[in-house]
Each structure stands twice: as C-alpha cells, then as structure tokens.
C-alpha positions, 0 to 999 in steps of 0.5 A: 976521416971517419968523423967527416963521413959521419957529419956528411951522413947526418947532413944527407939524412937531414937533407932527405928529411927536408926534401920529404917535407918540402912538397907538403910545405910547398903545396900549403905555402904556395900563396905565402911563397909567392907573396913573401918570397916571390923574388927569392931564387929557388934552390939550396934551401933559400925558400925555406930560409925565406919562410923561416925569416918571415915566419911571423907573416905566414898564414896559419896553415903555412906556419903550421905546415912549416913548423910540423915539417921538421925543417930546421933552417939556421 
C-alpha cells in the first residue's frame, strides 16, 4: 500500500541520516564505546542504543557529538 511505502521511505531516510552521522560519533566516542559498550554486538543500531542508554556516563565530547548527530534511538 502507499502508506507502508511512505513509512518505509521515512525509515530509509532516517537510516541514511544515522549512517551519515555515525562515523563522526564513532570517531569521537571510540573510547566511550570501548569502555561502556565493549561487549555490545555491532550492527542494527545496538551501539547507538547502548550510548543512548549510558548517556549520563559519556565523556563530554562524545555526549555532544551524539546529541548533535540527530541520532534518535527509541
């Protein structure tokens, strides 16, 4: 149906936005990712979800990069 196509298009666009932002976040947050999320399996947004969950423990540069990335994790 047309509606499901629009929802899918929005999901693809959001995915592209996240993937565009992730390299910068990954670079800035590498120590945080290793320290806080080192045991988290890569892929399907699990690292982003882990960072979001542990947001209060992130270093200031990582927290800022993550906040400014537009990555929205439910």
